[in-house]
N, C-alpha and C positions, 0 to 999 in steps of 0.2 A: 334668515329662514333656516330651520333645522332640516336640511336635506343633505343626504349623503349619496355618493355614487356618481355615475357618469351623466353627462348631458346627452340627450337622445340624438343619434345621427338622424339627419333629416330624411334619409332614405326610408326610415321606418314611419309608418302610421300617417297621421293627419298632417297636411301641409299648410294648415291655416294658422292663425295667430295662437299664441299660448292660451291653453285652457287652464282655468284656475278653479280650485275647490275652496270655497270660503264658508265660514259660519257667520250668520248674522249677529249683530250686536244684541238683538232682542233675545236670541237663544242664550247668549252668555249672561244676559241679565237674569234670565229665569234659571239657568243651569250653569253657574259660574265656573264649576270645576269640570265641566265636560271636556273630554279629550278625544281626538280622532288620530289614530295611527294610520298613516297612508303609505301604501305600496303602489307607486305608479310604474307601469311596465310597458315596454314596446318590443315588437318583434318576437313575441313568445310563441311557443307551440302549445296548443290546448287540445289537440285531437289525439286519439289513440288511447287504448286502455293501458293501465299501469297496475300490475298486481301489487307492487310495493306501496303505491298510494292507497289502494283499497285496504291492504293489510293494516296500514297505519290508522286508517279511519275505524276499522273494526276493533283495533286495540283500544282506541279512545272511547268507543261505545261501551266496551266491556268495563273499562275503568270507570266510566260514568255510572254504570249500574252499581258497581261496588261503592262508589263514593256516596251515592244517594240512598243506599240501602238503609231503611228506617229513618230517613231524613226528609223533611218537607221540602219539595222543590220550590214552592212559592216563598218559603221562609229563608232560603239561602241568600246571604247578603248580595251576591253578584246578580241575583234575579230579583230580589225584593226592591232594589234600587230602580230597576226599570219599571216595575209595577207602580211604584210611587211616581215616577216621571210620567208614565202614561196617564195616571189619574190627574196629574197636574195640568195636562193639556186636554183633558176631557175625554180620554179614551178609557174603555173598560178592559183592563188587562185579562180578565177572565174570558172575555169574548174575542179579544185581539191580543194574544200574548206576544211579547217581544220574541225576536228570533232565537235568542239563547234559551228562553223558557220553552219555546216550541220544540227545539231540538232535544233538550233534556227530557221533556215529558214523553216525547216519542220513543227515545232510547230506553228510558226507565220502564216503559210499558212493554218492552221486548221487541220493538220494531227495529229492523236494520234500515239505515238510511240508504235510499236508492243512489247508486253512483250516477252522477250527472255528466261531469267532465272533469278534467284535471284540476282546474282552478276551483271549482265549486267543492269538489271532494277535499282539496287541500284546505280551503277556508273553513269547511265544516270540521275538519280535524283539529284545527287551531282553536276554533270556537269551543269545542268540547274540552280540549286540553287545558285551556286557560279560563273557561267559563265566562267568555265575553262575546258580545255580538260581533260577527264579522260578515261582510258582504262585499259585493263588487259590481262594477258596471263596465260595459264595452264602450270605449271612447268613440269608436266609429259611429255609434248610434246617438251620441250626445251632441246637442246643438248649443254651442256657447259655453259659458261658465256654469259650474255646478254650485248650488248654494243649499246649505242646510238652514231652513227658515220655518217660521210659522206660516201655515197656509192662509191665504187671503180669502175674501168672499168671491173672488173671480178666477179661481184655478180651473183650468180646462179638465174635462173628463180624462181619465187614464185607465187603460185596461191592464189589470194586474195579472200576474202569473196564475194560471188555472181558472181564470174567470172569463166568461163569455162576453160580458158587456163592460163598457167603459163607464166609470163613475168618478165624479169630481171628489177631491179630498174635502173633508169637512173643515170649515173655517176654524183656525186656531190649532189644528193638529200640526205636529212637526213633520216636515217632508224634506227630502232631497229633491231639487228641481233644476231644470235647465230652461232654455227659452221656449221649448215646446210644452213642457209640463212636468209633472211629478215623475221622479225616477224610483222613489220608494215612499210608501205611506206609513204614517204613524211611526216615524223615525226609522225603525228597522223591522217593522211587522211584515210587510210584503212588498216586493219590488215590481216595477212595471215590466211587462213583457218586452217592450220596445228596446230596452238597454240591457237585457239579461246577457250573461256570459254564455257563449256557445262554443262549439268545437272550432268554429271559424274565427273566434276572437284572437287578435294578435296584439292589440293595444288597448289598455284600459287601466283601471285602478281598483284596489281593494282597500277596505276601511275596517280597522279594529276600533271599536267604540268603548269608551270607559266613562262611567259615572261613579262617584264615591259610593262604596269604599275602594273601588278600583282606582288606583292612582297612576301616576306617570311611569313608575318603575314597572308595574305589571303590563301596562300598554306597550312600553318599549320592549319588554321581553317577548310578548306575543307577536309584536311587529317584526322583531328580528327573526323569530322562529318561522313566521309566515314567509318572509322574504327569502330565507335560506331554502325553504322547501320549494318555492316557486322557481328560484334560480336553478336548483338541482333538477327539478322535474320538467320545467317548461323552457328554460334558457332565457334568451332575450336580454334586454338592458333594463335594469331596475333602479329606481330611486326611492328612498324612504324619508319620511318626515313626520313630525308631530304637529297637529293643529290644536291650539288651545286659546285661552283668553288673551295671552300675551302675543300670540302669533296666529291670527285668525284665518289665514289663507295659505295655500300652497299651490305651486304650479304642477299641473298633471302632465302636460305635453308641450 
């Protein structure tokens, strides 16, 4: 397994059995070149404001505006690949844009991204810098292993961030899920409120996602960039690794 770094001290985080992130065989049959760059962390600090983090985010917003001046957002290769993937599993990218398309569209319309917390601000910075979807979850709220899979006909309702009511994923859409239910719907469209990263988060994981033309080199670069920022601004113990068709799972804790 492609993991670098230290084994977590058991004083940190969950005291249960090892939690694993895996990608189902069905996902790799449909998207054989999909890659997940994973940063698993324990004992980090995610509270408190950081002028340095916010300045880095603002710089990437400004660079994104320059990069897309006179350019179609939907037509950019790093965004078009997600629109194609969404259509493949029955989602309308115009109605439910991928996380990277959503970020870029907001920024190019002149919106400043709201500062949420250290981890979210850092992964939004990396997402804009490398033009790839990046997200994360709080492991203390996760029950059992995490799987990226196609939703079945029997997925329980999940309340997403910003929504008042819980609704079940649609059969066939790509979701991250644990024993309780979905952690994120339509691959990277919107995450569940239950496992969101908060200022109280100490243990969790971040995921950098890649579909062609984004390949392993770019995912590894974004992953290393993200890990360095988290280590610098949040501390704790980190491990990184790449999940792909030849290595479909990784230990998170």
